[in-house]
NULUMMI-366613 format. One record per atom (N, C-alpha, C): residue in three letters; x, y, z. Coordinates in steps of 0.1 Angstrom, whole numbers, plus 5000, padded with zeros to 4 digits. Example, Ala and Ser with C-alpha at 12.3 -4.5 7.8 and 13.67 -1.06 7.14 Angstrom:
% NULUMMI-366613
ALA513249435078
ALA512349555078
ALA513249675078
SER512849785071
SER513749895071
SER512950005079
% end
This chain:
% NULUMMI-366613
MET770917388071
MET771417468059
MET772917458059
VAL773517428047
VAL774917408045
VAL775717538045
ASN776717548053
ASN777517668054
ASN778617658043
ILE778417728032
ILE779217718020
ILE780717768023
SER780717888030
SER782017948033
SER782817858042
PHE782117778051
PHE782817688060
PHE783417568051
LEU782617518042
LEU783117408033
LEU784317458025
ARG784217578020
ARG785317628012
ARG786617638020
ARG786517668032
ARG787717678040
ARG788317538043
ILE787317438044
ILE787817298047
ILE788517238034
PHE787817258023
PHE788317188011
PHE789317278002
SER789417398005
SER790317487997
SER791817448000
VAL792617447989
VAL794017417991
VAL794717537996
GLN795417528008
GLN796117638014
GLN797417648007
PRO797817778004
PRO799117797997
PRO800317748005
GLU801217687999
GLU802417638006
GLU803317758011
GLU803817738023
GLU804617838029
GLU806017848022
THR806417968019
THR807717988013
THR808518088021
LYS809618048026
LYS810418128035
LYS811418208026
ILE811418338028
ILE812318428020
ILE812918528029
PRO814218538029
PRO814918648037
PRO814418788032
ALA814218878041
ALA813719008038
ALA814619078027
ILE815919058028
ILE816819128019
ILE816619078004
GLU816118948003
GLU815918887989
GLU814518907985
LEU813618957993
LEU812218967990
LEU811919047977
GLY812519157975
GLY812319247964
GLY812719167951
GLU813819097951
GLU814319027940
GLU813318907936
TRP812818847947
TRP811818737945
TRP810518787939
LEU810018907944
LEU808818967939
LEU809019007924
ASP810219057921
ASP810419097907
ASP810418977898
SER811018867902
SER810918747894
SER809518687893
PHE808818697905
PHE807418637905
PHE806518717895
SER806718847895
SER805818937887
SER806118927872
GLU807218847868
GLU807518837854
GLU806318787846
ASP805618687852
ASP804518627845
ASP803418727842
LYS803118807853
LYS802018907852
LYS802419027844
LEU803619067846
LEU804019197841
LEU805219187830
GLY805419067826
GLY806519047816
GLY806419137804
ALA805219147799
ALA805019227786
ALA805219377789
ILE804719417801
ILE804919557804
ILE806419587807
LYS807119497813
LYS808519517816
LYS809319527803
LYS808919437793
LYS809619437780
LYS809319577773
ARG808119627774
ARG807819747767
ARG808519867774
ILE808719857787
ILE809419957794
ILE810919957790
LYS811519837789
LYS812819817784
LYS813019877770
ASP812119837761
ASP812119887747
ASP812120037747
ASN811220097755
ASN811120247756
ASN812420307761
LEU813020247771
LEU814220307776
LEU815320297766
ASP815420187758
ASP816420177747
ASP816120287736
SER814820297733
SER814420397723
SER814720537728
LEU814520557741
LEU814820687747
LEU816320727746
GLN817120617747
GLN818620637746
GLN818920677732
GLU818320607722
GLU818620637708
GLU818120777704
SER816920817710
SER816320947706
SER817221057712
LEU817721037724
LEU818621147730
LEU819821157722
LEU820421047717
LEU821521057708
LEU821221137695
LYS820121107690
LYS819721187678
LYS819521337680
VAL819021367692
VAL818921507696
VAL820221567697
SER821221497703
SER822521547704
SER823221577691
GLN822921477682
GLN823521487668
GLN822921607661
ALA821621627663
ALA820921737656
ALA821321867661
VAL821621877674
VAL822121997680
VAL823422037675
ASN824321927674
ASN825621947669
ASN825621997654
SER824721937646
SER824521977632
SER824122117631
LEU823122157640
LEU822722297640
LEU823822397644
SER824622357653
SER825722437658
SER826722467646
ASN826922367637
ASN827822377626
ASN827222427613
SER825922447613
SER825222487601
SER825522627597
GLU825322657584
GLU825522787579
GLU824222847575
LEU824122987575
LEU822923057571
LEU822523017557
THR821222997555
THR820622977542
THR820423107535
ASN820223207542
ASN820023347537
ASN821123437541
GLU822023467531
GLU823223547535
GLU823023687533
ASN821823727527
ASN821523867525
ASN821023937537
LEU821823937547
LEU821423997560
LEU822324117563
SER821724207570
SER822524327575
SER823424277586
PRO824524347589
PRO825424307600
PRO824624287613
ARG823624377615
ARG822824377628
ARG822024247628
GLU821324217617
GLU820524097616
GLU821323967618
LEU822523977611
LEU823423857612
LEU823823837627
HIS824123947634
HIS824523937648
HIS823423877656
VAL822123917654
VAL821023867662
VAL820723717659
VAL820823677646
VAL820623537643
VAL821623447649
LYS822923487647
LYS824023407653
LYS823923397668
GLY823523507674
GLY823323507689
GLY822223417693
ASN821123417686
ASN820023327689
ASN820423177688
LYS821223157677
LYS821623017675
LYS822522967686
MET823523057690
MET824423017700
MET823722997714
SER822723077717
SER822023067729
SER821122937729
TYR820522907718
TYR819622787717
TYR820522667718
VAL821622657711
VAL822522547712
VAL823022517726
LYS823422627733
LYS823922617746
LYS822822567756
LYS821622617754
LYS820522567763
LYS820122427760
ALA820222387747
ALA819922247743
ALA820922157749
GLU822222187748
GLU823322107753
GLU823222097769
HIS822822197775
HIS822622197790
HIS821522107793
PHE820422117786
PHE819222037788
PHE819621887786
LEU820321857776
LEU820721717773
LEU821621657784
SER822521747789
SER823521697799
SER822921667812
ALA821721727814
ALA821021697827
ALA820221577827
VAL820021517815
VAL819121397814
VAL819921267817
ASN819521197827
ASN820121067831
ASN819020967830
ILE819220877821
ILE818220767818
ILE818220677831
PRO817020657836
PRO816920567848
PRO817120427845
LYS817420347856
LYS817520207855
LYS816020147854
GLN815920017851
GLN814619967850
GLN814019947864
ASP813820057870
ASP813220057884
ASP812020147883
TYR810820097887
TYR809520167885
TYR809520297892
GLY810020307904
GLY810120427912
GLY811020527905
GLU812120487901
GLU813120577894
GLU812520637881
ILE811920547874
ILE811320587861
ILE810220687863
ALA809320667873
ALA808220757876
ALA808820897880
PHE809820897888
PHE810421017892
PHE811021087880
PHE811721007872
PHE812421067860
PHE811321127850
CYS810221067848
CYS809221117839
CYS808721247844
ASN808421267857
ASN807921387862
ASN809021497861
TRP810221457864
TRP811321557863
TRP811521597849
PHE811521507839
PHE811721537825
PHE810621637820
GLU809321617824
GLU808221707820
GLU808521847824
ASN808921867836
ASN809221997842
ASN810422067834
GLU811421987832
GLU812622037825
GLU812322077811
LEU811521987804
LEU811222017790
LEU810322137789
GLU809422157799
GLU808622277799
GLU809422407800
ASP810422397810
ASP811322517812
ASP812122537799
PHE812622437793
PHE813422447781
PHE812622507770
SER811422457768
SER810522507757
SER810222657759
LYS809922697771
LYS809522837774
LYS810722927771
SER811922877775
SER813122967773
SER813722977759
THR813222877750
THR813822877737
THR812822897726
ILE811522907729
ILE810522917719
ILE810723027709
LYS811023147714
LYS811223267705
LYS812423237697
GLY813523197703
GLY814823167695
GLY814623067684
TYR813822957688
TYR813522847678
TYR812922897665
TYR811922987667
TYR811123037655
TYR812123127646
ILE813023197653
ILE814023267645
ILE814923177637
LEU815423067644
LEU816322977638
LEU815622897627
LYS814322867628
LYS813622787618
LYS813622857605
ASN813622997606
ASN813523077594
ASN814823087586
TYR815923067594
TYR817323087588
TYR818122957587
PHE817722857595
PHE818522737595
PHE817722607591
GLY816522637587
GLY815622537581
GLY815622397587
ASP816022297580
ASP815922157585
ASP816722127597
ASP817922197599
ASP818722177611
ASP817922207623
ALA817222317623
ALA816522357635
ALA815322267637
TYR814722227626
TYR813522137626
TYR813822007632
ASN815021957628
ASN815521817632
ASN815721817648
VAL816121927653
VAL816321927668
VAL814921917674
ALA814021997669
ALA812621997675
ALA811921857674
THR812121797662
THR811421667660
THR812021557669
ASN813321557670
ASN813921457679
ASN813621477693
ILE813521607698
ILE813121637712
ILE811721587714
LYS810821597703
LYS809521557704
LYS809421397705
SER810321337698
SER810421187699
SER810821147713
VAL811821217719
VAL812221187733
VAL810921207742
GLU810221317740
GLU809021337748
GLU808021227747
GLU807821177735
GLU806921067733
GLU807320937740
ARG808620917740
ARG809120797748
ARG808920807763
VAL809120937768
VAL808920957782
VAL807420947785
ILE806520997777
ILE805020987779
ILE804620837779
SER805220757770
SER804920617770
SER805420547783
LEU806620587787
LEU807120527799
LEU806220557811
LYS805820687812
LYS804920727823
LYS803620657823
GLU803020627811
GLU801820557811
GLU802020417816
LEU803120357812
LEU803420217816
LEU803620207832
VAL804420297837
VAL804720287852
VAL803520337860
ASN802620407854
ASN801420447861
ASN800220357859
SER800420247853
SER799420147851
SER799120087865
LYS797820037867
LYS797419987880
LYS798319877885
GLU798719787876
GLU799519667880
GLU800919717885
VAL801519807877
VAL802819847880
VAL802819937893
LYS801820017894
LYS801720097906
LYS801620017919
LEU800819907918
LEU800619817930
LEU802019747933
LEU802619697922
LEU803919627924
LEU804919727929
ASN804919847924
ASN805919947929
ASN805719977944
GLN804419987948
GLN804120007962
GLN804719897971
PHE804619767965
PHE805219657973
PHE806819677974
PHE807419717962
PHE808819737962
PHE809219837973
GLU808419947973
GLU808720057983
GLU808620007997
ARG807519927999
ARG807219878013
ARG808419788017
ILE808819698008
ILE809919608011
ILE811219678014
LYS811419788006
LYS812619868008
LYS812619928022
GLU811419988025
GLU811320058038
GLU811419958049
PHE810919828047
PHE810919728057
PHE812419688060
ASN813219678049
ASN814619638051
ASN815419758058
ILE815019878054
ILE815619998061
ILE815319988076
SER814019958079
SER813619948093
SER814419838100
ILE814619718093
ILE815419608099
ILE816819658103
ILE817419728094
ILE818819778096
ILE818819878108
ARG817819968108
ARG817720058119
ARG817419988132
ALA816519888132
ALA816219818144
ALA817419738150
ASN818119678141
ASN819319608145
ASN820419698151
LYS820519818145
LYS821419918150
LYS821019968164
LEU819719988165
LEU819120028178
LEU819319918189
THR819119798185
THR819219688194
THR820619678199
SER821619698190
SER823019688193
SER823319808203
GLU822819928200
GLU823020038209
GLU822420018222
LEU821219958222
LEU820519928235
LEU821319828244
ALA821919728237
ALA822719638245
ALA823919708251
GLU824519798243
GLU825719878248
GLU825319958260
CYS824120028258
CYS823620118269
CYS823320038282
GLU822719918280
GLU822419838292
GLU823619788299
LYS824619758291
LYS825919708296
LYS826619828304
GLU826519948298
GLU827020068304
GLU826320098317
LEU825020078317
LEU824120108329
LEU824520018340
LYS824719888337
LYS825119788347
LYS826419828353
SER827419868344
SER828719908349
SER828620028358
LEU827720128354
LEU827620248362
LEU827020218376
ILE826020128376
ILE825420098389
ILE826420028398
GLU827319948393
GLU828319878401
GLU829319988406
ARG829720078397
ARG830620178401
ARG830120278411
ILE828820308410
ILE828120398420
ILE828120328433
GLU827820198433
GLU827720118445
GLU829120118452
SER830120098443
SER831520098448
SER831920228455
VAL831620338448
VAL831920478453
VAL831220498466
ASN829920458467
ASN829120478479
ASN829720398491
ASN830120278488
ASN830820198498
ASN832020268503
LYS832820328494
LYS834020398498
LYS833720518507
ILE832620588503
ILE832220708511
ILE831820668525
ASN831020558526
ASN830620508539
ASN831720468548
VAL832720398541
VAL833920358549
VAL834620478554
LEU834820578545
LEU835520698549
LEU834820778560
LYS833420788559
LYS832720858569
LYS832720788583
ASN833020658583
ASN833020588595
ASN834520578600
SER835420638594
SER836820628598
SER837120728609
SER838220698616
SER838620788627
SER839120918622
ASP839720918610
ASP840221048604
ASP839021138601
PHE837921078596
PHE836721158593
PHE836121208605
GLU836121128616
GLU835521168629
GLU836321288634
LEU837721278633
LEU838521388638
LEU838321508630
TYR838121498617
TYR837921618609
TYR836621688613
ASN835521608614
ASN834321668618
ASN834421728632
LYS835121668641
LYS835321728654
LYS836021868653
LEU837021868645
LEU837821998643
LEU836922108637
GLU836122058627
GLU835222158620
GLU834122208630
ASN833622118638
ASN832622158648
ASN833122258658
GLU834422228662
GLU835022328672
GLU835222458665
LYS835622458652
LYS835822578645
LYS834522658644
VAL833422588641
VAL832122648640
VAL831722708654
SER832022638665
SER831722688678
SER832522818681
ILE833722828677
ILE834622948679
ILE834023058671
GLU833723028658
GLU833223138650
GLU831923188655
LYS831123108661
LYS829823148668
LYS830123238680
GLN831123208688
GLN831423288699
GLN831923428695
LEU832823428684
LEU833223558679
LEU832123638674
LYS831223568667
LYS830023638662
LYS829123698673
ASP829023618684
ASP828223668696
ASP828923788702
ILE830223788703
ILE830923898709
ILE830724028701
LYS830824008687
LYS830624118678
LYS829224178680
ILE828224088680
ILE826824138682
ILE826624208695
ASP827224148706
ASP827124218719
ASP827724348719
LEU829024358714
LEU829724488714
LEU829024588705
SER828524538693
SER827824628684
SER826524688691
LYS825824608698
LYS824624648705
LYS824924758715
LYS826024738722
LYS826424838733
LYS826724978726
PHE827424968715
PHE827725098708
PHE826525158701
LEU825725068695
LEU824525118688
LEU823525178698
GLY823525128710
GLY822725188721
GLY823025338724
MET824325368721
MET824725508723
MET825025588710
GLN824525528699
GLN824825578686
GLN824525728684
ARG823425768689
ARG823025908687
ARG823926008694
ALA824325968707
ALA825226048715
ALA826626048709
LEU827025928704
LEU828425908699
LEU828525998686
LYS827525998678
LYS827626068665
LYS827726218668
LYS826926268678
LYS827026408681
LYS828326438687
PHE828826348696
PHE830226368701
PHE831226378691
GLU831126278681
GLU832126278670
GLU832126408662
HIS830926458659
HIS830726578651
HIS831326698659
ALA831126698672
ALA831626818680
ALA833126808682
SER833626688684
SER835126668688
SER836026638676
GLY835426588666
GLY836226538654
GLY836826408657
GLU836426338667
GLU837026198671
GLU836426098661
ASN837326028653
ASN836825938643
ASN836925788648
LEU837525768660
LEU837525638666
LEU836125578668
VAL835225668671
VAL833825628674
VAL833325558662
ARG833525618650
ARG832925558637
ARG833525418635
LYS834825398637
LYS835425268635
LYS834725158644
TYR834525198657
TYR833925098666
TYR832425068662
LEU831825168656
LEU830425148652
LEU830325058640
SER831325068631
SER831324988618
SER831924848620
ASP833024838627
ASP833724708629
ASP834324698643
PRO833524668653
PRO833924678667
PRO835124578670
ILE835124458665
ILE836124358669
ILE837524398664
ASN837624418651
ASN838924458645
ASN839424588650
THR838524688653
THR838924818658
THR839424798673
LEU838824708680
LEU839324688694
LEU840724618694
LEU840924528685
LEU842224468684
LEU843324568680
GLU842924658671
GLU843924758667
GLU844124868678
ASP843124888686
ASP843124988697
ASP843924928709
THR845224908707
THR845924848718
THR846024928731
SER846025058729
SER846125148741
SER844725168747
LEU843725108741
LEU842325128746
LEU841925268747
ALA842225348736
ALA841825488736
ALA840325508737
ILE839625408733
ILE838125418734
ILE837625438748
VAL838325388758
VAL837925418772
VAL837925558775
ASP839025628771
ASP839125778773
ASP838025848765
VAL837725808753
VAL836725868745
VAL835325858751
LEU835125738757
LEU833825718763
LEU833625798776
GLN834725818783
GLN834725898796
GLN834426038792
ARG835126088781
ARG834826228777
ARG833426248772
LEU832926138766
LEU831526148761
LEU830626158774
LYS830926078784
LYS830026078796
LYS830026218803
LYS831226278803
LYS831326418809
LYS830426518801
GLU830526508788
GLU829726598779
GLU828226578782
VAL827926448783
VAL826526418786
VAL826026468800
ASP826926438810
ASP826626488823
ASP826426638824
LYS827226708816
LYS827126858817
LYS826126908807
ASP825326818801
ASP824326848791
ASP824926928779
LYS826226908776
LYS826726968764
LYS826326898751
ILE825826778753
ILE825226698742
ILE823726678746
SER822926738737
SER821426738740
SER820826598737
LEU820326538748
LEU819726408748
LEU818526408756
LYS817526328753
LYS816426308762
LYS816926238775
GLU816126258785
GLU816626208798
GLU816826058798
LYS815925988791
LYS816025838790
LYS817325798783
ASN817625868772
ASN818825838764
ASN820125878772
LYS820025988779
LYS821126038788
LYS821425928798
LYS820425878805
LYS820725778815
LYS821325648809
LYS820825608797
LYS821325488790
LYS822725508787
VAL823125618782
VAL824625648779
VAL825425638791
GLN825025698802
GLN825725698815
GLN825925548820
GLU824925478819
GLU824925338824
GLU825925248815
SER825825278802
SER826625198792
SER828125228794
VAL828425358796
VAL829825398797
VAL830425338810
GLU829525328821
GLU830025268833
GLU830425118831
LYS829725058822
LYS830024908820
LYS831224898810
LEU831324988801
LEU832424978791
LEU833725048796
ASP834224988807
ASP835425038813
ASP836624958808
LYS837824988813
LYS839024928808
LYS839024778810
ASP838524738822
ASP838524588825
ASP837624518815
TYR836524578811
TYR835624518801
TYR836424498788
PHE837024598783
PHE837724588770
PHE838924498771
ASP839624498782
ASP840724408784
ASP840224258783
ARG839124238790
ARG838624098790
ARG838124058777
ILE837424148770
ILE836824118757
ILE838024098747
SER838924188747
SER840124178738
SER840824048740
ALA841024008752
ALA841823888755
ALA841023768750
LYS839723768752
LYS838823658747
LYS838823648732
ILE838823758725
ILE838823758710
ILE840123698706
LYS841323748712
LYS842623698708
LYS842723548710
GLN842223508722
GLN842223358725
GLN841423278714
LEU840223328711
LEU839423258702
LEU840023258688
GLN840623368684
GLN841223368670
GLN842423278670
GLU843223278681
GLU844423188681
GLU843923038680
GLN842823008687
GLN842322868686
GLN841822838672
LYS841222938666
LYS840722918652
LYS841822898643
SER842922978644
SER844022958636
SER844722828637
LEU844722778650
LEU845322648652
LEU844422538646
LEU843122548648
LEU842222458642
LEU842322448626
ASN842522568620
ASN842622578606
ASN843922498601
THR844922518609
THR846222448606
THR846022298606
GLN845322248617
GLN845022108619
GLN844122058608
ILE843122138604
ILE842122098594
ILE842822078580
GLU843722178577
GLU844422178565
GLU845322048563
LYS845821998574
LYS846621878574
LYS845821748572
GLN844521758573
GLN843621638571
GLN843421618556
THR843721498551
THR843521468537
THR842221398535
VAL841521358546
VAL840321288545
VAL839221358538
MET839121498540
MET838121568533
MET838421588519
MET839621598515
MET840021598501
MET839621468494
ASN839821358501
ASN839421228495
ASN837921218495
TYR837221268505
TYR835821268505
TYR835221348494
LYS835721468491
LYS835221558481
LYS835521488467
GLU836621428466
GLU836921358453
GLU835921248450
LEU835621168461
LEU834621068459
LEU833221118456
GLN832921238463
GLN831621298460
GLN831521348446
TYR832621398441
TYR832721448427
TYR832421328417
GLN833121208420
GLN833021088412
GLN831521048412
LEU830921048424
LEU829521008425
LEU828621088417
GLU828821228418
GLU827921318410
GLU828121288395
HIS829321268391
HIS829621248377
HIS828921118373
LEU829021008381
LEU828420878377
LEU826920888378
ASP826320968387
ASP824920978388
ASP824321048375
ARG825121148370
ARG824721218358
ARG824721128346
LYS825821048345
LYS825920948334
LYS824820848335
ASN824520808348
ASN823420708350
ASN822120758345
ILE821820888348
ILE820520948343
ILE820520958328
ASP821620998322
ASP821721018308
ASP821520878301
THR822220778306
THR822120638300
THR820720588301
GLN820020608313
GLN818620558314
GLN817720628304
THR818020758302
THR817220838292
THR817420788278
GLU818720758275
GLU819020698262
GLU818320568260
ILE818320478270
ILE817620348269
ILE816120368267
GLN815520468274
GLN814120488272
GLN813820538257
ASN814720628252
ASN814520678238
ASN814720568228
ILE815620478230
ILE815820368221
ILE814620268221
ASN814220238233
ASN813020148234
ASN811820208228
SER811620338230
SER810520408223
SER810620408208
GLU811820428203
GLU811920418188
GLU811720278183
LEU812220178191
LEU812020038187
LEU810519998186
SER809820048196
SER808320018197
SER807620088185
GLU808120198180
GLU807520268169
GLU807820188156
ILE809020128155
ILE809320058143
ILE808519928142
ASN808319858153
ASN807519738154
ASN807619648142
LEU808719578140
LEU809019498129
LEU808019378128
ALA807619318139
ALA806719208139
ALA805319248132
PHE804819358136
PHE803519408130
PHE803719428115
THR804719498111
THR804919538097
THR805119408089
LYS805919308095
LYS806119178088
LYS804819108085
GLU803919098096
GLU802719028094
GLU801819088084
LYS801719228084
LYS800919298075
LYS801419278061
LEU802719288059
LEU803319268045
LEU803019128040
GLU803119028049
GLU802918888045
GLU801418868041
ARG800518928048
ARG799118918044
ARG798818978030
GLU799419098028
GLU799119168016
GLU799819098004
LEU801019038006
LEU801718957996
LEU800818827993
LEU800218778003
LEU799318658001
LEU798218687991
ASP797618807994
ASP796518847985
ASP797018877971
PHE798218937970
PHE798718977956
PHE799218857948
THR799918767955
THR800618657948
THR800018517950
ASN799018507960
ASN798518377964
ASN799618287969
LYS800618347974
LYS801718267980
LYS801818307994
HIS802018198003
HIS802118228017
HIS803618248021
ILE804018378020
ILE805418418022
ILE805618428036
ILE806718368041
ILE807218388055
ILE808518468054
ILE808418598058
ILE809618688057
ILE810518658069
GLU811818628066
GLU812818598076
GLU813718718077
TYR814118748089
TYR815118858092
TYR815718838105
SER816818898107
SER817518878120
SER818219018123
% end
């Protein structure tokens, strides 16, 4: 059995390829459609010309109405005022209506938009002037009638235009014009995005190189003798601060172990040195150069020994043992140690402040953080651009448009763009 469709494909004449730049495609299609739509295009042009003439006649009729005199002068002053007021209002609205009308170019989309716009505007004008028109028709006769008939003529031209641009052939052609317009806009957008993408990729490459450079500088700095010395000084400072903290904890524990007895003693004797040692033992010890605390503790012990301060036996024994340990030698030794450590810390601070290596290190770290943020932002921007480019997909749109143009024109159009 003979395959007819196969034979048709073999013997059918394939349309010759025609290469057309995307920017010229609309103009080519307009020229090509002249054979199919020449008569419709001529009728549209004739209607646009007639529309221009009709609008001019409306304007002339409105001007004539504005200058016309009353045909019935036997009116009371009140009636005369009402009639003239209606005429003035009608003329003003008519002039406003006419001034808003802009005749479109011979573009199907513009004409379709204009026709819809005009219908809405005319409906609003008619609703707002219908009462005034009937009053004017009674007193200004033909002048009022001429305005209405010329507006009706304009409306007829618009209706005719709407019928023409809404015909199946024109609608299909107009859809192609819109698609071509959108395709060219997409090309412009894609080219802009491609340019932006190239700039972003160039910026990203530069950022990666700069990040690598800063990291190398940081590594060199961290391996330098100056950085090693700085870390050594910082570690020594940390060690001293720990020793001071340990002394404070130890001293605080000793006083907190006697807290109940000390508070009772403070309340009975009015001695406030106890409270200072309880809240800030190190600084209080340094201020207590005469070691008055030793005398205070001995007085406390005597009070406890004589049971003048009521304590449980366990707590009483603990106070007695603690006071025995907290003698003058103990406070002298602790005070000297604190002073020694603080002097060492002060000396270390002076040496650390002289080191510029950490300032350089922090500056490099700041640069690195700044570059890392820019790197992330640039990568995000590249992702966004690539995402938008994939959505535009010019190749797919081009192929689809070429297929549809082939069906419509029987021409194998190759759309070129760059």
